N, C-alpha and C positions, 0 to 999 in steps of 0.2 A: 578709348575705354568706353564700354557700353553702359552709360549711366541711366538709361531709361529701360523700362519694361515694355515688351511688345504689347500692342493693343489686344491681342488674344493669344492664348496658349498655342504653341506650335502643334500639339497633338490634336487640336480641334480642327485643323485645316485638312482639306482633302488632298489626295496625292496630286502631283503636278501633271494632270492629264489635259489641262487646258493650255492655251497659248499664253505663257507668262512673260514672253519676251518684251512686250511693250512696257510693263511695269518694271522689269529689270533694267531696261534701257533708261527709263526715267530715273530710277534709283542711282545709277552710275552717273547720269548727267547732273543730277543735283549734287552728288558728291564732288564731281569735277568743278562745278561752279562754286561750291563752297570753298574748295581749296584755292581757287583763283582769287576769291574775295579775301581769304585769309592772307594769301601771299601779297596781294596788292596793298592791303592795309598795313601789313608788316613793313613793306618796302617804303611806303609813304611815311610811316611813323619813324622808321630808322633814318630817313633822309632829312627829317626836321629835328633840330636840336631841342626845340620847345616841346614837341610831341614826345620825343624819346625821353626827355627828362620827366615829363608827366607820366609816362608809362611805367617808369621804374620807381616812382614815388610809392612808398609802402601803403599809404592810405588809398591812393588811386588803385593800386593793385588789389587791395581787399575789396573795394567797391566793384572792380571789374570781375573778380572771382565770384562774388555774390550774384552779380548780374548774369554771369554765364550760367551758373547753376540754376538761378531763378528761371531763366529762359528755357533750360532743359526740362525743368519740372512743368513749366507752363505748356510747353509743346507736347508733353506726354499726356496731359490731361485735356479732356474735352475736344478730342480730335474730330469727332463726328459733327460737332456743332460749329466748328470754325470753318471759315472759307479757305480756299486754296491760297488766295492772295495774302491773308493774314498769316497762315502757316509758313508760307515761303518768306514773308517779311521777317518773321521771328527767326527763321533759320539763317537768313543772311546777316541779321544783326548779331546773332550768336557767332557766326563765322568771323565777322568784323571785329568783335570783341576779342576773339582768340588771336587774330592777327595783331591787334593793338598790344596785347599782353606778351606776345612772342617776338615782338620787334627787336628786343635786346639781343637775341641770339645772332642777329646779323652783325653785331659789333663784337660779340664774344668769340664767335667761331669764324674761321676763314671761309671765303667763298668756295674754295675747293672742297673743304670738309662738308659744307652744307650741300653742295651739288652731289658729292659722293653718297652722303647719307640719304638724300632724296631719291637718287637713282636706285640705290640698293633697296629702299623701302618700296619703290614702284615695282621693281623686279620681283621682290618677295610677294607683294600684293597680287601681282599677275599670276605667279606660280600657284599660290594658295587658292586663288579664285578658280583657276582651272581644276586644281585638285578637288575642290569642294563640289564642283559641278559634275565631275566624272567619277568620283569614288562611290562605291556602294555602301560605305560606312556611314551610319547615321551619327553625325557629330553632335546633333542637338541633345542626345542623351547624356552628354558629358558637361552639360551646362553647370551643374553643381561644382564640378572640379574647376572650371574656368572662374566661377564666382569666388571660390576659396582662394584661387591663385591671385585674383584681383585684390581681395582683402589682405592677403599676406604681403603683396607688393606695396600696398598703401601703408600698412603698419610698419613694415621694415624701412620704408622711405622716411617715415616720421622719426623712427628711432635713429636713423643715420643723420638726421638734421641735428640731433644732440651730440652724437658720437663724432660726426665729421670724419669718418673713416674712408680713405680713398679706395682701400681694398674692398670694403663692403659696398661702396658705390659702384665699383666695377661689376660685382656680383649681381647687384640690383639691376643694373643696366642690361647685363646678359640675360637675366631671367625675364626682364621686361620685353626684350626682343623675342625670346621664345614664346612668351605668353601671348603677345599681340600678333605674332605670326599665326599661332593657333586660333586666336579669336577671329582673324580675318577669314579663315576657312569656315569656322563655326557660323559667323554672321552671314557669310555669303550663302551658305546652305540654308540658313533661316530665311534669307530674302527669297530664295527660290520656293520654299515651302509656303511662306506667307502670300506670295504673289499668286499662288494657285487657288486661293480661296474663291469660291463661286460668287460671293457677294461683290468682289472687286471686279469681276468680269461684267457686272451689270451696273456698277456705279463708278463712272469715270472720275468724278470729283474725289470720292473716297480713295480711289486707287492713286490719284496724284498726291493726296495728303499723306497716305501711308508710304508712298515712295520717298517722300521727304524725310519721314521719320526713320525709314530704313537707311537712307543716305547718311543721317546723323551717326548711326552706329558704325558704318563703314568709314566715314570721315574720321571719327575718333580713333578707330583702330589704326588707320593709316597714319594719322598725326602722331599718336603715341609711339608707333613703331619707328617713325622718322626721328623723333626726339630721343628715344633710347639708343638708336644707332648713332646719332650725333654725339651723345654722351660717351658711348663706348669707343668709337673710333675717331671722333672729330678732334681736330687740332685747333688750338686757339690762334688768334691773329698774332703775327710777329711783332 
């Protein structure tokens, strides 16, 4: 889920006439590293009874949630003034918190279900990334529709916390899969456009920091797609 606003409006950026490949490579590398940190922390937490008990504690869960959102807001502000090392540290702490919070799914769902959902998310991510880079359709003009979809998804999820309807949960999960599949293409195209800004070609540090922020967006898209696929098709442990 794209919780942060881009450092500059997409329409302010020049067409991708420069070589944007280095920034794009950095963006995908940061995303991959973030997923590895999240997976590693989740596995370590799930393997420890003490850490797992701590992660499912309601108070600790609230603190982790606040910390996660706080880091997202902090990373989104003052990007130009921060160093690359500070920005990357904040990013990896954020990914570690996500892994700590999500460790419980390793006990709720079977290993086969987790593997299937992850591979499905990876395939969809790859397909939508290729689509975003090859299509002539400007997906960024649909940003308001994606935003409304996110708001609707959040509100409906909160409503279902009260209703606890299994049917509604299936619909929410299916809509979540569709929404984040589309957001992957949208954010991938936005990465390409932002990477073409002339200032980034002259400022290597700024390019590295922006690639981290762009990686956050793709990381959240992938993670949410994986979680909704897991809820939609995943089977619990026997």
